[in-house]
N, C-alpha and C positions, 0 to 999 in steps of 0.2 A: 596767831595772826601776824602777817608780815608788817614790819615797821616801815614807815615812810619818812622822808626827810624833805626839808626845804632850805634853801640857801639864799640869803638876801643878795649875795654877790651875783646871782643869776638874773636879778631884776634890774631894770634901768632905775637908777636912783642918784640924786644929787648928794645924798648924805654919805655915800660911801660905806654903808652898813655892811659888816662882815659876819653877821650872826648866822649860824646854822642851827636848825632845830631838827629833832627826830623823835618819833614816837608812833603809837598806833594812830590810825588815820583821824578818828574823831578828836582824840586828845591833841594831835598836832594842829588840826583845824582851829580848835579853840585858842591854843597858844599863838599860832601865827596870826589869827585875827586880832587878838589883843595887842600883839606887837605892831601890826600894821596901823592900828588906830593910835596907840600911845606914842610910838616912836616916829612913825612916818606920816601921821596926820590924816590917814584915810578915814572915811565914814563907814560904819558897818552897814553892809547891804548884801543882798543875795549875789550881786555881781562881784563884789569883793571876795566873798567866800568861794564863788565859782572860779575866779582867777587864781586864788591861792591854791585851791584843790588841784587845778590843772597844772600847777607848778610842782606838785609833789613828785618825788622820785622814790624808787625803792631804796631803802637804806641798806648799807652793807651789813652782812651777817656779822654779829659779834658774839663772843662767848657770853652766856647768861651769867649775871652776877649772882653769887650765893646770897640767899636771904637768911639772916640770923634767926 
């Protein structure tokens, strides 16, 4: 499955947040939602999740890490 990414620098924000996250889409949505609530003071809602999901971009391809 293709990885997605979201970058707070792409959003209008007074906090100047520079966090970038990437992962599989559902994993990223959970993490981005938690970040938006805890750091930026948003309330969890279907509208927030829709806005976050619409901000996702395809993540650059990276070499897969070896798993021990």
